C-alpha positions as CSV (number, residue, x, y, z in Angstrom):
1,M,-28.0,26.4,-12.3
2,G,-29.4,23.9,-10.0
3,E,-27.9,21.5,-7.7
4,T,-27.9,17.7,-7.6
5,R,-26.1,15.2,-5.1
6,V,-23.2,13.3,-6.3
7,K,-21.7,10.2,-4.9
8,V,-17.9,11.1,-4.3
9,W,-17.1,8.7,-1.4
10,D,-18.0,5.0,-1.6
11,G,-18.7,2.8,1.3
12,W,-15.4,1.1,1.5
13,V,-13.6,4.7,2.0
14,R,-15.9,5.9,4.5
15,L,-15.5,2.6,6.3
16,W,-11.9,2.9,6.2
17,H,-12.0,6.4,7.6
18,W,-14.4,6.1,10.3
19,S,-12.8,2.9,11.4
20,I,-9.2,4.6,11.6
21,V,-10.7,7.4,13.6
22,L,-11.9,4.7,16.2
23,L,-8.8,2.7,16.0
24,I,-6.1,5.2,16.4
25,P,-7.0,6.3,20.1
26,V,-7.6,2.8,20.8
27,S,-4.1,1.8,19.8
28,Y,-2.8,4.8,21.7
29,L,-4.7,4.3,25.1
30,T,-4.0,0.7,25.1
31,A,-0.4,1.1,24.6
32,Q,-0.4,3.8,27.5
33,A,-2.3,1.2,29.8
34,Q,-0.1,-1.5,28.8
35,K,-3.0,-3.4,27.5
36,W,-1.0,-5.3,24.9
37,D,-3.3,-8.0,23.8
38,W,-5.7,-5.2,22.8
39,H,-2.9,-3.0,21.4
40,F,-2.0,-6.0,19.0
41,Y,-5.8,-6.4,18.0
42,S,-6.1,-2.8,17.4
43,G,-2.6,-2.7,15.3
44,Y,-3.7,-5.7,13.1
45,A,-7.0,-4.2,12.3
46,L,-5.1,-0.9,11.5
47,L,-2.4,-3.0,9.4
48,T,-5.3,-4.7,7.5
49,L,-7.2,-1.5,6.9
50,V,-4.2,0.5,5.6
51,S,-3.2,-2.1,3.4
52,F,-6.6,-2.3,1.9
53,R,-6.7,1.4,1.4
54,I,-3.6,1.3,-0.4
55,L,-4.9,-1.4,-2.8
56,W,-8.2,0.6,-3.2
57,G,-5.9,3.6,-4.1
58,V,-4.9,1.7,-7.1
59,F,-7.9,-0.7,-8.0
60,G,-10.9,1.1,-6.3
61,S,-13.4,3.8,-7.0
62,E,-12.2,6.8,-9.1
63,P,-12.4,9.4,-6.3
64,A,-10.3,7.0,-4.2
65,R,-7.4,6.5,-6.5
66,F,-4.2,8.0,-6.1
67,A,-4.1,8.7,-9.9
68,T,-7.1,11.0,-9.4
69,F,-6.4,13.2,-6.2
70,L,-2.6,13.2,-6.2
71,K,-1.6,16.3,-8.2
72,S,1.9,17.8,-8.2
73,P,3.4,19.6,-5.2
74,F,3.3,22.8,-7.3
75,A,-0.6,22.4,-7.4
76,A,-0.9,21.7,-4.0
77,L,1.2,24.8,-3.0
78,A,-0.9,26.8,-5.5
79,H,-4.2,25.7,-3.9
80,L,-3.1,26.6,-0.4
81,A,-1.9,30.0,-1.9
82,R,-5.1,30.9,-3.1
83,I,-7.6,29.1,-0.4
84,R,-8.4,32.3,1.3
85,R,-9.2,34.1,-1.8
86,E,-11.6,31.5,-3.4
87,E,-15.3,32.1,-2.6
88,G,-18.2,29.6,-3.0
89,P,-19.2,26.0,-2.1
90,D,-17.0,23.1,-2.2
91,R,-16.9,21.5,-5.9
92,E,-14.2,18.9,-5.5
93,L,-15.0,15.4,-6.2
94,T,-12.2,13.8,-4.5
95,H,-9.5,15.5,-2.1
96,N,-8.4,18.9,-3.2
97,P,-4.7,19.2,-4.2
98,A,-3.4,19.9,-0.7
99,G,-5.7,17.3,1.0
100,G,-4.3,14.6,-1.2
101,W,-0.9,14.9,0.0
102,V,-2.2,15.0,3.6
103,A,-4.2,11.8,3.0
104,L,-1.1,10.0,1.4
105,A,1.2,11.2,4.3
106,M,-1.4,9.8,6.7
107,M,-1.6,6.5,4.8
108,A,2.4,6.3,5.0
109,L,2.6,7.2,8.8
110,L,-0.1,4.4,9.5
111,L,1.8,2.1,7.4
112,A,5.1,2.9,9.0
113,Q,3.3,2.7,12.5
114,A,1.7,-0.8,11.9
115,V,4.7,-2.4,10.2
116,S,7.2,-1.3,12.6
117,G,4.8,-2.8,15.6
118,L,5.2,-6.1,14.0
119,F,8.9,-6.1,14.8
120,A,8.8,-4.0,18.2
121,Y,9.3,-5.1,21.7
122,D,8.9,-3.7,25.1
123,Q,12.4,-4.8,26.4
124,I,10.7,-7.3,28.9
125,F,8.6,-9.8,27.6
126,T,5.9,-8.4,25.0
127,Y,7.1,-9.0,21.3
128,G,5.6,-8.2,18.0
129,P,4.7,-11.3,15.9
130,L,7.7,-10.8,13.6
131,A,10.3,-9.5,16.3
132,R,11.9,-12.9,16.9
133,Q,12.6,-13.2,13.2
134,V,15.0,-10.3,13.1
135,S,18.1,-9.2,14.9
136,E,18.2,-7.3,17.9
137,E,19.4,-4.2,16.2
138,T,16.3,-4.4,13.8
139,R,14.1,-4.8,16.8
140,D,15.6,-1.8,18.5
141,L,15.1,0.3,15.3
142,A,11.4,-0.7,15.0
143,T,10.7,-0.1,18.5
144,S,12.3,3.3,18.2
145,L,10.5,4.0,15.1
146,H,7.3,2.6,16.5
147,I,7.5,5.3,19.4
148,R,8.3,8.3,17.4
149,V,6.0,8.0,14.4
150,I,2.9,8.2,16.7
151,N,3.9,11.7,17.8
152,V,4.1,12.6,14.0
153,L,0.9,11.1,13.0
154,L,-0.8,12.7,16.1
155,G,0.4,16.0,15.1
156,L,-0.8,15.5,11.5
157,I,-4.4,14.4,12.8
158,A,-4.4,17.6,14.6
159,L,-3.6,19.5,11.7
160,H,-6.2,17.6,9.8
161,I,-9.0,18.3,12.3
162,L,-8.0,22.1,12.4
163,A,-8.3,22.3,8.4
164,I,-11.8,20.5,8.7
165,V,-13.0,23.1,11.2
166,W,-11.5,25.9,9.3
167,Y,-13.2,24.8,6.2
168,R,-16.6,24.5,7.7
169,L,-16.3,27.7,9.8
170,I,-14.6,30.1,7.4
171,K,-15.5,28.7,3.8
172,G,-18.7,26.9,4.8
173,H,-17.4,23.4,3.3
174,D,-18.9,20.7,5.4
175,L,-16.2,18.0,4.7
176,V,-17.4,15.7,7.5
177,Q,-21.0,15.4,6.0
178,A,-19.5,14.2,2.7
179,M,-17.5,11.4,4.6
180,M,-20.6,10.3,6.4
181,I,-23.0,10.2,3.8
182,G,-20.9,9.8,0.7
183,T,-22.4,12.5,-1.3
184,K,-22.4,16.4,-1.8
185,P,-24.3,18.8,-3.8
186,M,-22.7,19.6,-7.2
187,P,-23.9,21.6,-10.2
188,E,-26.3,19.8,-12.4
189,G,-24.8,17.9,-15.1
190,T,-21.8,17.3,-13.3
191,R,-20.3,13.7,-14.2
192,A,-20.5,11.4,-11.3
193,P,-17.0,9.6,-10.6
194,R,-17.0,5.9,-11.5
195,M,-17.4,3.8,-8.3
196,A,-15.9,0.2,-8.4
197,P,-17.9,-2.8,-7.6
198,P,-18.5,-3.4,-3.8
199,L,-17.4,-7.1,-4.3
200,L,-14.1,-6.0,-5.6
201,G,-13.5,-4.2,-2.2
202,L,-14.5,-7.2,-0.4
203,A,-12.1,-9.3,-2.2
204,L,-9.3,-7.0,-1.5
205,F,-10.3,-6.7,2.1
206,A,-10.5,-10.3,2.6
207,L,-7.0,-10.7,1.0
208,C,-5.4,-8.0,3.2
209,A,-7.1,-9.7,6.3
210,A,-5.8,-13.2,5.1
211,V,-2.2,-11.8,5.0
212,V,-2.4,-10.0,8.5
213,L,-3.7,-13.1,10.0
214,Y,-0.9,-15.1,8.6
215,I,1.7,-12.6,10.0
216,R,-0.1,-12.8,13.4
217,S,0.5,-16.6,13.4
218,F,4.2,-16.0,13.7
219,G,3.5,-14.6,17.3
220,D,1.8,-17.9,18.4
221,Y,4.2,-19.9,20.4
């Protein structure tokens, strides 16, 4: 049977993915350098993007929807148990059962990191935009969470990168190319997943950006 290229990742998912790849090191390095203005800008961008991705996981294209790629934990474990025995090309039209849970964990950690940053402060003079709206105890908790979550997130990212390399070298699955160009080779006759209208993505992104800009205004004194 021949092959044809099928679109599996829409432009919004790819924009989200590669923007996150850029913004996480920017956020980390600006914090290390205490460049707080740039750190906050990066954080606002991350919050906008992860909020959008959550909405896109509900209303977006079929491969991007949580209902499509989130399988039961048992399915994820079964996938991991047989992964070394399975041969052949990549035939997934979305995340595989284990990858779906990794994607969800990544989004949850990014959301926790971005939201906690809104309430965090450096115990000197740098406050998140909502830090003055809550008690000192809440600020301390948010600051502690913000410091700790990044380490868990970086560990998960390292695991994600190792998995991508393993898939490429051992199984011959080029997951990076699919996320770059949006398509992958599939058997002829494969049903192409439904893609959501690009304008829907634009509307949801604009909504998320507007909400984040409103939150940012609380930090203007």
